[in-house]
N, C-alpha and C positions, 0 to 999 in steps of 0.2 A: 594303394593309391595314396599319394602324398597330398592330403587335403590342405595342409598349411602352405605348401608351395603353390597350389592352385589359388588359394586366397591371395597370397602375395602377388602373384602374376596378374590376377584379375584386377586387383587394386591398381597395379601399374598400367594395365590396359585402359582402365577408365581414365586415368590421368593422360595417357598417350593420345586418346581420342579427343581430349580437351574438356572432359567433364571433371567434376569435383567429387571424389569418392567419399568425402566427408559430409556431403549434403544429405538432407533428410531421406530422400528416396533411395540413395545408394549406399548408406552406411553398412547395411547388412548384406548387400549384394555379393561381395566376395565369398561369404560363408554359404549363401544360398546356392551360388554357382558350384562351389565345391561339393555340396551335398547332391546337387543335380548330377554332376559329373560322375560321382560314385554310382549312382543309379543307372544313368544312360550309357555308361561305358563299362559296366560290370563284366561284359563278355571278354574284355581285353585280358583279364587275368587268367582266362582258361584257354587251353588248346582245343582244337576240334576233338581230339581223342578224349580229353577230360569232359567235354560236353556230352559226347556219346556215352561215356561212363555214367554221368550224372542223370541223364534222361533216357537211358537204354533199357528201361523196364519192358520186357517183351513177354508175350504169351504164345503158346503153341498155336500155329496156324491151323485153319480148318483142314479137313481131309484132302487127300491128294487130288480129288476131282476138281478142287478149287485152286490148285497150285499155280495156275496161270492167271488167276484173277489179280487185278491190280487194286491196291488200296489207294484212294485218291482223296485228298483233303484240299478244299479250295477256299480262297479268300481269307487266308490267315493275315491279319493286319499286323504290320510291324513298321517301325521307323528306324532310321539310322542316321549317321553323319558322314558326309562325303569327306574323304581324307585329303582332298585337294584344297577345299575352302573351309573346312569345318562347318559346312552348310547342311541344313536339315534335308534328308531324303524322307519324304512323307507320302501319305495316302498310298503306301505300298501294300499291295495284295500279293501274297505268295500262294501258289498252288504247288503241292507236293504229291508225287505219286511214286509207288514202288511195287514191285512184285515180291511177295513174301518168299523167303527161302527157309521155310519150316517154322518161322516165328514172325509175329506181328508186334508192332509197337503199340502201346496205349495211345489212343488218339490225342489226348492232351499233351503227351510227350512230344509229338510232332510240332505242335504249336510252340511249346517251350523251347525246342531246339531252334526253331526259326527266330524266336525272340532273342535268345541268348547270342546266336550268331550275329544278329543285327546290332547288338550292343557293343560295337567296336567301331573304330574309324574304318569305313568300308568303301568299296566300289560295289555297285550293284552286281556286276559280273562275278566278283569274288564271293559276294554273299550267296549267290546261287550255287557256286561250286562248294563253298563251305557247308551249306545245308545238305547238298547231295552227298558229300563225303561223310558227314556225321550220320545221316540216315543210313547210308550204306554200311558203315561200321556197326551201328546199333542193331541193324536188322540182319546183317550177314548177306544182304542182297546187293549184287552189282547192277541191278536193273532199277535205276532211280531217275526221275525227272523232276526238275524244279523250274517253274515259270513265275517270273516276277514282273509286275507292272508298278511303276512308281513315279512320283514327281520329285524333282530335285530343285531346291531353292537356289542352287548355284545357277540355274537356268531361268527359274520363274521369278525370282526376286532381285536379281542383279544381272549384269551383262546384257544378254539379248532380251530379258524380261518377257519371255514367251510363256504366259501363265497356263496355257492349255497343253504345253508339251509334256509328254510322258515317255519314260524309258521302259522298254520291254526287253527282257533277257530270258533266255532258255538255257538250261544246263541239262544235257541229255547223256545218260550213261547206260551202258549195256544195251538191252533190247529197245530202249527208248530212242536210241540213235537211228534205228532203221525201221521200226514198226510204226507206221502212220496211225494206226488205230490207237496205239498207246499214246502217241503224241496228241491226238485229238482228245483223248480222255483227260490229259493233263490240262488242256485248255490253251487258249490264245489264238 
């Protein structure tokens, strides 16, 4: 990430909106924004495959009698930025479920996958697909579901300014496409 270019352009943006980048409260803003962007856009530098490799630590799944059991984690908190307005997508809760195919992911790895996939300029629909693709690769399972509920400041703080609007997306793969019981486990 080119932090010097970010600083330069943020300084120009401050001028463009009619403020003085040399005034007391703004002098260090370009550097602060560059450091923030390094953090909140960290996921841009990794492909889904690389994220699956980074957080793909798996363990042997329980015995065959449990092979149809789903692993479900709910209410993973993430935030991202809408690629259309660079606006914050916030109060996002992600539910992830998958049917193990001989191996299970460490539970914290699922939250880390969701977090890293969100650290990109995103659409909520793509975020769900990215998470499903990464979980599928990391676990070797094609049976994955992702449910996301979130607020988008491009709707709540500008335009229509509907502060209570939430966006709900579901990404259903494999058995999750047709099995209503699995969809209910996923939530929503």
